[in-house]
VEXDREN-2710 file (C-alpha; in Angstrom, 1 decimal):
% VEXDREN-2710
k/r/px/py/pz
1/MET/0.0/0.0/0.0
2/GLY/1.1/3.5/-0.8
3/LYS/1.3/6.3/1.8
4/GLY/-1.9/7.8/0.6
5/GLU/-3.8/4.5/1.0
6/VAL/-2.3/4.0/4.4
7/ARG/-3.5/7.5/5.5
8/ARG/-7.0/6.9/4.1
9/ILE/-7.4/3.5/5.7
10/ASN/-6.3/5.0/9.0
11/ILE/-8.9/7.7/8.7
12/ILE/-11.6/5.0/8.0
13/ARG/-10.5/3.1/11.0
14/LEU/-10.7/6.3/13.1
15/PHE/-14.2/6.9/12.0
16/LEU/-15.3/3.3/12.7
17/PHE/-13.5/3.3/16.0
18/LEU/-15.2/6.5/17.1
19/SER/-18.5/5.1/16.0
20/CYS/-17.9/2.2/18.4
21/ILE/-16.9/4.6/21.2
22/PHE/-20.2/6.4/20.9
23/TYR/-22.1/3.2/21.7
24/VAL/-20.2/2.6/24.9
25/PRO/-21.8/5.3/27.1
26/VAL/-25.2/4.2/25.8
27/PHE/-24.6/0.5/26.8
28/TRP/-23.0/1.6/30.1
29/VAL/-26.2/3.3/31.2
30/ARG/-29.0/1.4/29.4
31/ILE/-28.0/-2.2/30.0
32/PRO/-28.0/-1.9/33.8
33/GLN/-31.4/-0.1/33.5
34/ALA/-32.7/-3.2/31.7
35/TYR/-31.5/-5.6/34.4
36/GLY/-33.6/-6.8/37.3
37/PHE/-36.9/-7.6/35.6
38/ARG/-36.3/-11.4/35.4
39/HIS/-37.8/-11.8/31.9
40/LEU/-34.7/-12.9/30.0
41/LEU/-31.7/-13.9/32.2
42/GLY/-32.7/-11.2/34.6
43/PHE/-33.1/-8.6/31.8
44/SER/-36.3/-6.9/30.5
45/GLY/-36.9/-8.3/27.0
46/SER/-38.7/-5.2/25.8
47/ARG/-35.8/-2.9/26.9
48/LEU/-33.2/-5.1/25.3
49/LEU/-35.4/-5.0/22.1
50/GLN/-35.3/-1.2/22.2
51/LEU/-31.5/-1.5/22.3
52/SER/-31.3/-4.1/19.5
53/PRO/-30.6/-1.6/16.7
54/LEU/-27.7/-0.2/18.7
55/PHE/-26.4/-3.7/19.3
56/ILE/-26.5/-4.4/15.5
57/GLY/-24.9/-1.1/14.7
58/PHE/-22.1/-1.7/17.2
59/ILE/-21.4/-5.2/15.8
60/ILE/-21.2/-3.8/12.3
61/SER/-18.8/-0.9/13.3
62/ALA/-16.6/-3.2/15.4
63/GLY/-16.6/-5.9/12.7
64/LEU/-15.5/-3.3/10.0
65/VAL/-12.7/-2.2/12.3
66/GLY/-11.5/-5.8/12.6
67/ILE/-11.7/-6.7/8.9
68/SER/-10.0/-3.4/7.9
69/PHE/-6.7/-5.1/8.9
70/THR/-7.2/-7.9/6.3
71/THR/-6.0/-7.2/2.7
72/PRO/-9.1/-7.9/0.6
73/TRP/-11.5/-6.1/2.9
74/ARG/-9.1/-3.2/3.3
75/ALA/-9.3/-2.6/-0.5
76/ARG/-13.1/-2.8/-0.4
77/LEU/-13.3/-0.3/2.4
78/LEU/-11.1/2.1/0.4
79/ARG/-13.3/1.7/-2.7
80/TRP/-16.5/2.2/-0.7
81/ALA/-15.0/5.3/1.0
82/GLU/-14.0/6.7/-2.4
83/SER/-17.5/6.1/-3.8
84/ILE/-18.9/8.0/-0.9
85/ARG/-16.5/10.9/-1.3
86/ILE/-17.3/11.4/-5.0
87/ARG/-21.0/11.4/-4.2
88/LEU/-20.7/14.2/-1.7
89/PRO/-22.6/17.4/-2.9
90/CYS/-20.4/19.6/-5.1
91/GLN/-22.1/22.8/-4.3
92/PRO/-20.7/24.6/-1.2
93/LEU/-24.1/25.9/-0.2
94/ILE/-25.6/22.4/-0.1
95/ASN/-22.7/21.2/1.9
96/TRP/-23.1/24.0/4.4
97/LEU/-26.8/23.3/4.7
98/PHE/-26.1/19.6/5.5
99/PHE/-23.4/20.7/8.0
100/ILE/-25.9/23.0/9.7
101/LEU/-28.6/20.3/9.6
102/CYS/-26.4/17.8/11.4
103/LEU/-25.7/20.6/14.0
104/VAL/-29.3/21.5/14.5
105/THR/-30.7/18.0/14.9
106/PRO/-29.1/17.3/18.4
107/LEU/-30.4/20.7/19.5
108/ALA/-33.9/19.8/18.3
109/TYR/-33.6/16.6/20.2
110/LEU/-33.3/18.5/23.5
111/SER/-37.0/19.5/23.2
112/ALA/-38.0/15.9/22.6
113/ALA/-35.7/14.2/25.1
114/ALA/-38.6/13.1/27.3
115/SER/-40.3/11.4/24.3
116/ASP/-40.0/7.9/23.0
117/ILE/-37.2/8.9/20.6
118/ASP/-34.7/8.5/23.5
119/LYS/-35.5/4.8/23.8
120/TYR/-34.2/4.1/20.3
121/LEU/-31.8/7.0/19.5
122/PRO/-30.0/8.0/22.7
123/PHE/-28.5/11.5/22.6
124/TRP/-24.9/10.2/23.0
125/TRP/-25.2/8.0/20.0
126/LEU/-27.1/10.5/17.8
127/PHE/-24.8/13.4/18.6
128/GLY/-21.6/11.4/18.0
129/HIS/-22.7/10.0/14.6
130/LEU/-24.0/13.4/13.4
131/VAL/-20.6/14.8/14.2
132/LEU/-19.0/12.1/12.0
133/LEU/-21.5/12.9/9.2
134/GLY/-21.1/16.7/9.6
135/SER/-17.3/16.4/9.3
136/LEU/-17.7/14.9/5.8
137/PHE/-19.7/17.9/4.6
138/PHE/-17.2/20.3/6.3
139/TYR/-14.4/18.5/4.5
140/ALA/-16.2/18.9/1.2
141/ASN/-16.1/22.7/1.7
142/TRP/-12.5/22.8/3.0
143/ARG/-10.5/20.4/0.9
144/LYS/-7.3/22.2/1.9
145/ILE/-7.5/20.5/5.3
146/SER/-7.4/16.8/6.0
147/LEU/-10.5/14.7/6.8
148/ALA/-9.1/14.1/10.3
149/LYS/-8.8/17.8/11.0
150/SER/-12.3/18.2/9.6
151/LEU/-13.5/15.7/12.2
152/VAL/-11.7/17.6/15.0
153/ILE/-13.1/21.0/13.9
154/THR/-16.6/19.6/13.5
155/ALA/-16.6/17.9/16.9
156/LEU/-15.3/21.0/18.6
157/SER/-17.8/23.4/16.9
158/TYR/-20.8/21.1/17.4
159/THR/-19.9/20.6/21.1
160/CYS/-19.3/24.3/21.7
161/VAL/-22.7/25.2/20.2
162/TYR/-24.4/22.4/22.2
163/LEU/-22.6/23.5/25.4
164/VAL/-23.7/27.1/24.9
165/VAL/-27.3/26.1/24.3
166/PHE/-27.2/23.6/27.2
167/THR/-25.9/26.3/29.6
168/LEU/-28.5/28.8/28.5
169/ILE/-31.4/26.3/28.9
170/GLN/-30.1/25.0/32.2
171/GLN/-29.4/28.4/33.8
172/VAL/-31.8/30.9/32.2
173/SER/-35.1/30.3/33.8
174/ASN/-37.9/32.3/35.4
175/TYR/-38.0/29.7/38.2
176/PRO/-38.3/31.8/41.3
177/LEU/-36.5/29.5/43.8
178/THR/-32.9/28.5/44.0
179/ILE/-31.8/26.0/41.4
180/GLY/-29.5/23.7/43.4
181/TRP/-28.5/24.3/47.0
182/SER/-27.1/27.8/46.7
183/GLU/-27.6/29.1/43.2
184/ALA/-29.9/32.0/44.0
185/SER/-27.7/33.1/46.9
186/SER/-25.3/34.4/44.3
187/TYR/-27.8/37.0/43.2
188/TYR/-28.6/38.1/46.7
189/ASN/-24.9/38.6/47.5
190/ALA/-24.5/40.6/44.3
191/SER/-27.5/42.8/45.3
192/LEU/-25.6/43.9/48.4
193/PHE/-23.6/46.4/46.3
194/PHE/-26.9/48.2/45.7
195/ALA/-28.5/47.4/49.1
196/ARG/-29.7/50.9/49.9
197/ARG/-31.7/51.1/46.7
198/ILE/-33.0/47.6/46.9
199/TYR/-33.6/47.1/50.7
200/GLY/-33.7/50.6/51.9
201/ALA/-30.5/50.3/54.1
202/SER/-26.8/49.7/53.7
203/TYR/-25.6/46.2/54.5
204/PRO/-22.1/44.6/54.8
205/LEU/-20.8/43.5/51.4
206/PRO/-20.2/39.9/50.5
207/VAL/-17.3/38.1/52.4
208/LEU/-16.8/35.1/50.1
209/ASP/-15.6/35.6/46.5
210/PRO/-16.4/39.3/46.3
211/GLY/-15.0/39.5/42.7
212/ARG/-17.6/37.1/41.5
213/PHE/-20.4/39.0/43.0
214/MET/-19.1/42.3/41.6
215/LEU/-19.5/40.8/38.2
216/LEU/-22.9/39.5/39.0
217/ALA/-23.9/42.9/40.4
218/ILE/-23.7/44.6/37.0
219/PRO/-27.4/43.9/36.0
220/PHE/-28.5/45.6/39.2
221/LEU/-27.4/48.9/37.6
222/ALA/-30.7/48.7/35.9
223/PRO/-33.4/48.5/38.6
224/ASN/-36.2/46.0/38.7
225/LEU/-34.8/43.5/36.2
226/PRO/-36.4/40.0/36.7
227/LEU/-34.4/37.0/38.0
228/TRP/-34.1/35.4/34.6
229/VAL/-32.1/38.4/33.3
230/HIS/-29.6/37.9/36.1
231/ARG/-29.4/34.2/35.3
232/LEU/-28.8/35.1/31.6
233/TRP/-26.0/37.5/32.6
234/GLN/-24.3/34.8/34.7
235/ALA/-24.6/32.3/31.8
236/MET/-23.0/34.9/29.5
237/LEU/-20.2/35.3/32.0
238/TRP/-19.5/31.6/32.1
239/ILE/-19.6/31.4/28.3
240/GLY/-18.1/34.7/27.4
241/LEU/-15.1/34.9/29.8
242/THR/-14.2/31.3/29.3
243/TRP/-14.1/31.8/25.6
244/ALA/-12.2/35.1/26.1
245/ALA/-9.5/33.3/27.9
246/GLY/-9.1/30.7/25.1
247/ALA/-9.3/33.5/22.4
248/ALA/-6.6/35.4/24.3
249/LEU/-4.4/32.4/24.2
250/ALA/-5.0/31.9/20.4
251/ARG/-4.2/35.6/19.9
252/ARG/-1.0/35.3/21.9
253/LEU/0.2/32.4/19.8
254/LYS/0.0/34.7/16.7
255/LEU/-1.8/32.1/14.6
256/THR/-2.0/33.3/11.0
257/SER/-5.1/31.2/10.0
258/THR/-8.5/32.4/11.3
259/LEU/-9.7/28.8/11.2
260/THR/-6.8/27.6/13.3
261/ALA/-7.4/30.4/15.8
262/LEU/-11.1/29.6/16.1
263/THR/-10.2/25.9/16.5
264/VAL/-7.7/26.7/19.3
265/SER/-10.3/28.9/21.0
266/ALA/-12.9/26.2/20.8
267/PHE/-10.6/23.6/22.2
268/ALA/-9.5/25.9/25.0
269/PHE/-13.2/26.7/25.8
270/LEU/-14.2/23.1/26.1
271/PHE/-11.0/22.0/27.9
272/LEU/-11.4/24.7/30.5
273/PHE/-15.2/24.2/30.9
274/GLN/-14.6/20.7/32.1
275/GLY/-13.5/22.1/35.5
276/PRO/-15.6/24.3/35.3
277/PHE/-13.2/27.3/34.9
278/TYR/-14.7/30.1/37.0
279/TYR/-15.3/33.3/35.1
280/HIS/-13.7/35.6/37.6
281/LEU/-10.4/33.6/37.3
282/ALA/-10.9/33.6/33.5
283/LEU/-10.8/37.4/33.7
284/VAL/-7.4/37.3/35.5
285/ALA/-6.0/35.0/32.8
286/THR/-7.4/37.1/30.0
287/ILE/-5.8/40.3/31.4
288/VAL/-2.4/38.7/31.6
289/LEU/-2.5/36.9/28.3
290/LEU/-3.6/40.1/26.4
291/GLY/-1.4/42.6/28.3
292/PHE/1.8/40.9/29.1
293/ARG/4.9/41.6/26.9
294/SER/8.1/39.8/27.6
295/ASP/10.0/42.5/25.9
296/ARG/8.4/45.3/27.9
297/LEU/9.0/44.5/31.5
298/TYR/7.6/47.7/33.0
299/GLN/4.4/47.4/31.0
300/SER/4.2/43.8/32.0
301/SER/4.7/44.6/35.7
302/ILE/1.7/47.1/35.5
303/VAL/-0.4/44.4/33.9
304/VAL/0.5/41.8/36.6
305/LEU/-0.2/44.3/39.4
306/LEU/-3.7/45.2/37.9
307/ALA/-4.5/41.5/37.5
308/SER/-3.3/40.9/41.1
309/VAL/-5.7/43.6/42.4
310/TRP/-8.5/41.7/40.8
311/ALA/-7.2/38.4/42.0
312/GLY/-7.3/39.7/45.5
313/LEU/-11.0/40.0/45.1
314/THR/-11.4/36.4/44.2
315/ARG/-10.2/33.3/46.1
316/LEU/-7.2/33.0/48.3
317/ASN/-5.6/30.2/46.3
318/TRP/-5.8/32.5/43.2
319/PHE/-3.8/35.3/44.7
320/PRO/-0.4/34.3/43.1
321/ILE/-1.9/33.4/39.7
322/PRO/-1.1/36.6/37.8
323/GLY/2.5/36.5/38.8
324/LEU/2.8/32.7/38.0
325/LEU/1.2/33.1/34.6
326/ALA/3.5/36.0/33.8
327/VAL/6.5/33.8/34.8
328/VAL/5.3/31.1/32.4
329/LEU/4.9/33.5/29.5
330/TYR/8.3/35.1/30.2
331/VAL/10.1/31.7/30.4
332/LEU/8.4/30.5/27.2
333/GLU/9.2/33.7/25.2
334/LYS/12.5/34.9/26.6
335/PRO/15.6/32.8/26.0
336/LEU/18.4/32.8/28.6
337/VAL/21.2/34.1/26.4
338/GLY/24.1/36.0/27.8
339/LYS/22.4/36.4/31.2
340/SER/23.2/35.1/34.6
341/TRP/20.6/33.0/36.4
342/TRP/19.8/35.7/38.9
343/ARG/19.4/38.4/36.3
344/TYR/17.1/36.2/34.3
345/GLY/15.0/35.1/37.3
346/LEU/14.9/38.4/39.2
347/MET/11.9/40.0/37.6
348/PRO/9.8/36.8/37.6
349/LEU/10.4/36.4/41.3
350/VAL/9.3/40.0/41.8
351/TRP/6.1/39.5/39.8
352/VAL/5.1/36.5/42.0
353/ALA/6.1/38.1/45.3
354/VAL/4.8/41.6/44.7
355/GLY/1.7/40.4/42.8
356/THR/0.7/38.1/45.7
357/LEU/1.4/40.9/48.2
358/VAL/-0.8/43.3/46.2
359/ALA/-3.6/40.6/46.1
360/PHE/-3.5/40.4/49.9
361/VAL/-3.6/44.2/50.2
362/SER/-6.4/44.4/47.8
363/ARG/-8.4/41.8/49.8
364/ASP/-7.6/43.5/53.1
365/VAL/-8.7/46.9/51.8
366/TYR/-12.0/45.3/50.6
367/ASN/-12.5/43.6/53.9
368/VAL/-12.3/47.0/55.7
369/ILE/-14.7/48.6/53.2
370/SER/-17.1/45.7/53.4
371/ASN/-18.0/46.5/57.0
372/ASN/-18.0/42.9/58.1
373/PRO/-16.7/41.6/61.4
374/SER/-13.1/40.4/61.4
375/VAL/-14.2/36.9/62.6
376/ALA/-15.8/36.3/59.1
377/PHE/-12.5/36.5/57.2
378/TYR/-10.1/33.7/56.2
379/SER/-12.1/31.0/57.9
380/ASN/-11.5/28.8/54.9
381/LEU/-7.9/28.3/56.1
382/LYS/-9.3/26.2/58.9
383/TYR/-11.2/23.7/56.7
384/PRO/-10.5/20.0/57.5
385/LEU/-9.0/17.9/54.7
386/LEU/-10.8/14.9/53.3
387/TRP/-8.1/12.9/51.7
388/TYR/-10.4/10.0/50.7
389/ARG/-11.9/12.2/48.0
390/LEU/-8.7/11.7/46.0
391/TRP/-10.1/8.3/45.1
392/PRO/-13.6/7.2/43.8
393/ASN/-16.2/8.1/46.3
394/ALA/-19.9/9.1/46.6
395/THR/-19.3/12.8/46.2
396/PHE/-17.2/12.4/43.0
397/ARG/-17.5/9.0/41.3
398/SER/-14.1/8.9/39.6
399/GLY/-12.3/10.7/42.5
400/ILE/-9.9/13.6/42.0
401/ILE/-6.9/11.6/40.9
402/LEU/-8.6/9.4/38.3
403/GLY/-10.7/12.4/37.0
404/PHE/-7.5/14.4/36.7
405/LEU/-5.6/11.7/34.9
406/TRP/-8.5/11.1/32.5
407/VAL/-8.6/14.8/31.5
408/VAL/-4.8/15.5/31.4
409/PHE/-3.2/12.4/30.0
410/PRO/-3.4/13.2/26.2
411/ILE/-1.9/16.7/26.7
412/ALA/0.6/15.4/29.3
413/ALA/1.7/12.7/26.9
414/PHE/2.3/15.3/24.2
415/LEU/4.3/17.5/26.6
416/VAL/6.4/14.6/27.9
417/GLY/7.2/13.4/24.3
418/THR/8.1/16.9/23.2
419/PHE/10.4/17.6/26.1
420/TRP/12.0/14.2/25.8
421/ARG/12.8/14.8/22.2
422/SER/13.8/18.5/22.3
423/HIS/14.8/19.3/25.8
424/LYS/18.3/20.4/24.6
425/SER/16.7/23.3/22.8
426/TRP/15.9/25.1/26.1
427/HIS/18.0/25.9/29.1
428/THR/17.5/23.7/32.2
429/LEU/16.5/26.7/34.2
430/ARG/13.6/27.5/31.9
431/THR/12.2/23.9/31.7
432/THR/12.6/23.5/35.5
433/THR/10.7/26.7/36.1
434/LEU/7.8/25.6/34.0
435/LEU/7.8/22.2/35.8
436/VAL/7.9/23.9/39.2
437/VAL/5.0/26.3/38.4
438/LEU/2.9/23.4/37.0
439/MET/3.6/21.2/40.0
440/THR/2.9/24.0/42.5
441/LEU/-0.5/24.7/40.9
442/LEU/-1.3/21.0/40.7
443/ALA/-0.4/20.5/44.4
444/GLY/-2.3/23.6/45.4
445/GLY/-5.3/22.6/43.4
446/ILE/-5.4/19.1/44.9
447/LEU/-5.0/20.5/48.4
448/VAL/-8.0/22.8/47.9
449/SER/-10.0/20.0/46.3
450/VAL/-9.7/17.7/49.3
451/ARG/-11.0/20.4/51.7
452/ILE/-14.5/20.0/53.1
453/GLY/-16.9/21.6/50.6
454/GLY/-14.8/20.6/47.6
455/GLY/-13.8/17.5/45.7
456/SER/-17.1/17.1/43.7
457/ASN/-15.4/18.0/40.4
458/LEU/-12.1/19.4/39.1
459/HIS/-12.8/23.1/39.3
460/ASP/-10.2/23.6/42.0
461/LEU/-7.5/22.7/39.5
462/ASP/-8.6/25.5/37.2
463/ALA/-5.3/27.5/37.5
464/PHE/-3.3/24.4/36.6
465/TRP/-5.5/23.7/33.6
466/MET/-5.0/27.2/32.3
467/VAL/-1.2/27.1/32.6
468/LEU/-1.0/23.6/31.2
469/LEU/-3.0/24.8/28.2
470/VAL/-0.6/27.7/27.7
471/VAL/2.5/25.6/27.8
472/ALA/0.9/23.0/25.4
473/GLY/-0.1/25.7/23.0
474/TYR/3.4/27.2/22.8
475/LEU/4.9/23.8/22.3
476/TYR/2.4/22.6/19.7
477/PHE/2.7/25.7/17.6
478/ASP/6.5/25.9/18.1
479/ARG/6.3/29.3/20.0
480/PHE/8.7/28.2/22.8
481/VAL/11.7/30.3/21.8
482/PRO/14.9/28.2/21.9
483/ASP/18.1/29.2/23.6
484/GLY/20.8/30.1/21.1
485/SER/20.9/28.4/17.7
486/LYS/19.7/25.0/19.0
487/LYS/16.4/24.0/17.4
488/GLY/14.6/20.9/18.3
489/LYS/11.8/19.1/16.4
490/PRO/8.7/19.3/18.6
491/SER/6.6/16.2/18.5
492/LYS/3.3/16.9/16.8
493/LEU/0.2/15.1/18.0
494/THR/-0.5/12.0/16.0
495/TRP/-4.1/11.4/14.9
496/VAL/-4.5/9.0/17.9
497/TRP/-3.5/11.6/20.5
498/MET/-5.3/14.4/18.7
499/THR/-8.5/12.3/18.8
500/LEU/-8.1/11.6/22.5
501/ALA/-7.3/15.2/23.3
502/VAL/-10.5/16.3/21.6
503/ILE/-12.8/13.4/22.4
504/ILE/-12.3/13.7/26.2
505/PRO/-13.7/17.2/26.6
506/VAL/-16.3/16.5/24.0
507/THR/-17.6/13.4/25.8
508/GLN/-17.7/15.3/29.1
509/PHE/-20.8/17.2/27.8
510/MET/-22.3/14.9/25.3
511/GLY/-24.8/13.1/27.6
512/ASN/-25.9/16.1/29.7
513/ILE/-29.6/16.7/28.9
514/PRO/-30.6/20.0/30.5
515/VAL/-33.4/19.8/33.1
516/VAL/-35.5/22.9/33.5
517/PRO/-37.3/23.1/36.9
518/LYS/-41.0/23.9/36.8
519/ILE/-42.8/26.2/39.1
520/PRO/-45.0/24.1/41.5
521/PRO/-48.7/24.5/40.9
522/ASP/-49.4/25.7/44.4
523/TYR/-46.6/28.2/44.4
524/GLN/-48.6/31.4/44.2
525/ASN/-51.0/30.3/47.0
526/GLN/-48.2/29.4/49.3
527/LEU/-46.3/32.6/48.5
528/ALA/-49.4/34.6/49.5
529/ALA/-49.7/32.5/52.8
530/LEU/-46.0/33.3/53.5
531/GLN/-46.6/37.0/52.9
532/ASP/-49.4/36.9/55.4
533/LEU/-47.1/35.5/58.1
534/LEU/-44.4/38.1/57.2
535/ASP/-47.0/40.9/57.5
536/GLN/-48.1/39.7/60.9
537/ALA/-44.5/39.6/62.2
538/HIS/-43.9/43.1/60.8
539/GLN/-47.1/44.5/62.5
540/GLN/-45.9/43.0/65.8
541/GLY/-42.5/44.6/65.4
542/GLY/-40.6/41.3/65.1
543/LYS/-37.5/40.7/63.0
544/VAL/-37.6/38.1/60.2
545/LEU/-34.4/36.2/59.3
546/PHE/-34.3/34.7/55.8
547/VAL/-31.6/32.0/55.9
548/THR/-32.6/30.5/52.6
549/GLN/-34.4/31.8/49.5
550/ARG/-33.4/35.4/50.1
551/GLN/-33.9/36.1/46.4
552/LEU/-37.6/36.2/47.1
553/VAL/-37.0/39.5/48.9
554/THR/-34.3/40.7/46.4
555/PHE/-36.7/40.4/43.4
556/GLY/-39.9/41.5/45.1
557/SER/-41.7/38.1/45.3
558/VAL/-42.3/39.0/49.0
559/HIS/-42.3/42.6/50.3
560/GLY/-42.4/44.6/53.5
561/VAL/-39.5/42.6/55.0
562/GLU/-36.7/44.4/56.8
563/MET/-33.8/42.3/55.7
564/GLN/-31.5/40.9/58.4
565/PRO/-28.1/40.6/56.7
566/GLU/-26.6/38.1/59.2
567/TYR/-26.6/34.4/58.8
568/GLU/-27.2/33.9/55.1
569/ARG/-27.3/30.2/54.0
570/VAL/-24.0/30.0/52.2
571/MET/-22.2/32.0/54.9
572/LEU/-23.5/29.7/57.6
573/MET/-22.4/26.7/55.7
574/GLU/-18.9/28.1/55.3
575/MET/-18.6/28.9/59.0
576/ALA/-20.0/25.5/60.0
577/MET/-17.5/23.7/57.8
578/ALA/-14.6/25.8/59.1
579/GLY/-15.7/25.4/62.7
580/ASN/-15.6/29.2/63.2
581/GLU/-16.4/29.2/66.9
582/GLY/-16.7/33.0/67.3
583/TYR/-19.2/33.3/64.4
584/LEU/-21.1/30.2/65.5
585/ARG/-21.3/31.4/69.2
586/ASP/-22.9/34.6/68.0
587/PHE/-25.4/32.6/66.0
588/GLU/-26.3/30.3/68.9
589/SER/-26.6/33.2/71.2
590/ASP/-29.0/35.0/68.9
591/LEU/-31.1/31.8/68.7
592/GLU/-31.1/31.3/72.5
593/ASN/-32.2/34.9/73.0
594/HIS/-35.0/34.5/70.4
595/ARG/-33.7/37.5/68.5
596/TYR/-35.9/36.7/65.5
597/ALA/-39.7/36.5/65.5
598/LEU/-39.6/34.3/62.4
599/ILE/-36.8/32.4/60.6
600/ILE/-37.2/31.3/57.0
601/PHE/-35.3/28.1/56.8
602/GLU/-35.2/24.9/54.8
603/PRO/-37.5/22.1/56.0
604/LEU/-35.9/20.6/59.2
605/THR/-35.1/17.2/57.9
606/GLY/-31.9/15.1/57.5
607/VAL/-29.8/12.6/59.4
608/MET/-26.1/12.3/60.1
609/GLN/-24.4/10.5/57.2
610/THR/-21.3/8.4/56.6
611/SER/-18.8/8.8/53.7
612/ALA/-21.0/6.4/51.7
613/SER/-23.3/9.4/51.0
614/ALA/-22.4/12.4/48.8
615/PHE/-21.2/15.5/50.8
616/ALA/-21.6/13.6/54.1
617/GLU/-19.2/15.8/56.0
618/GLU/-20.8/18.9/54.8
619/ASN/-24.3/17.6/55.7
620/ASN/-23.1/16.6/59.2
621/ALA/-21.5/20.0/59.8
622/TRP/-24.7/21.7/58.8
623/LEU/-26.8/19.5/61.0
624/ALA/-24.5/19.7/64.0
625/ARG/-23.7/23.4/63.9
626/ILE/-26.8/25.0/62.3
627/THR/-29.8/22.8/62.3
628/GLY/-29.2/21.5/65.8
629/PRO/-29.1/24.9/67.6
630/LEU/-32.2/25.9/65.5
631/MET/-34.2/22.9/66.6
632/ASP/-33.2/23.6/70.3
633/ASN/-34.6/27.1/70.2
634/TYR/-37.1/27.3/67.3
635/HIS/-39.8/25.0/66.0
636/MET/-41.6/24.7/62.7
637/GLN/-44.7/26.8/62.6
638/LYS/-45.5/25.9/59.0
639/THR/-43.9/24.2/56.0
640/PHE/-44.4/25.4/52.4
641/ASP/-43.4/22.5/50.2
642/ALA/-43.9/24.5/46.9
643/LEU/-41.4/27.1/48.3
644/ASP/-39.1/24.5/49.7
645/ILE/-39.0/26.5/53.0
646/ALA/-40.2/26.2/56.6
647/VAL/-41.3/29.0/58.8
648/LEU/-39.8/28.7/62.3
649/ASP/-40.8/30.7/65.4
650/PRO/-39.4/30.7/68.9
651/CYS/-40.0/27.8/71.2
652/PRO/-42.2/28.6/74.3
653/GLU/-40.6/29.1/77.6
654/ALA/-40.9/25.5/78.4
655/GLY/-38.6/24.8/75.5
656/CYS/-38.8/22.8/72.3
657/THR/-40.0/19.2/72.3
658/GLY/-37.0/17.0/72.8
659/LYS/-34.6/19.8/73.9
END
């Protein structure tokens, strides 16, 4: 066989192999669902019948992969593939219409996911095969690129569009209650920057993650916007700033092809979204990637300091990120030629040290301005560590280590291969610096992940993902400037590694069907009944503490409530997990003194859990430090199931039952 035939048969095998892969998640989920009905060897015959077309398709795809390694069938597959190629539409407009049709079909499926179609054409299978089909039509329009690259670009573009639509459907809703445990608390915290206008009084600003809430506060500049607009804004932040970080990297790599730049941006978007990559950190990365110049150290220093001011308004473990990212860019772009080690490394050390110091100063200035008690700050330094979450557990099925390895190994394999082959092109100080930065971010991310409250996904490794992506981009596009005249030959990704590098982030989102919560039918009646109780408390001069569902006050679903800023739900959970005794003593004292006439809380349910349950330690801390003192001093007056709240009032002098 000639080289051309070898290349074509490898592409055919790739398509068939991917077709087989798309069956795996379907069988992984659907076969166990069919078991336990005792009709056919313990399986439901009707459910297996629904899967029979998929079994047949998998056998055909797997069989074709096998026979592609035999000489006569290899020749037949090549002839069949050539006959398909020449029958592709010749008109670009028709090709683009087919490409768009393959893209739109999975999106239309979202509206029909609950129907019978899902029994026969599961989303994973349908989406994957439409990507394969769409890549053929893309290739017909872009003959200058290979079919393998067409497949990569199609998979990335389809998944990006799907992920954007999924995010909008999932997050943008007029549902008045919190989606998840603390989703709506974000909008309440953001509203505190406009507390006087919204609540009629000035309240302390958010303690946790103030930079995030500053971004979420922007829609409050326009008064009386509904909750769904604020949710739309947050979805746009997730999408827009994550894409901006990837686009900033593509711009920094100075890619001459627009298509290549868009492909890099799309890959970075999906790769970072796996974490997920929090948008207020994405803003830090974007500032440095766009503004840093390795040949203009004073300008770069100003950029690092500005990014560090913003980093100080985010999370503690992100304080050194602007300096570290600047160090990585400097080392990648600036060769060590005619300079001593200390002269070369002096400015990078200054960026990390001064940048981190500026971040701490920025946070301390904010803490003073926020008007919060000092006991509320830096409690997260006291979180207990749950090392078992490194391994598969109820909170994170794969565990942090296996989840990390699954995401990182294609890029890591490429980096190791490139450095192994071309390490002599760069001075040892430069490669060692990159390794130290990456390992520092990895160790820090793992440490934060195993703290109580974390470890349910890989988002605490977000800074590591960003820097890893930067290093990989510089190496792949040969932008790592060598030292002297030595020039290595960087290892390019083979089609196997390229497929793995793309398919891993693609499959992370392929099976996620958005679920939109529906407003309970009795919502309005129960809301009116809650308003009556609040009016009675107001008339009697009593204070009302909203622990949960504070957005009902923020967006005017209930009115006439004098907001009590203390003891918001997320803040209480943070203090309970950290065991902040000063804060919790104040909370218990206020409960014992019956400071509040009514407390709006979640229904008082729940039992202590073992590590066999998801978020067991978080649940137990909440029950022991928050729910327990509440039940000792308050009892449920009424429960509103449609609002997912309970109204608590003080126990009589004799005490609560069971105290």
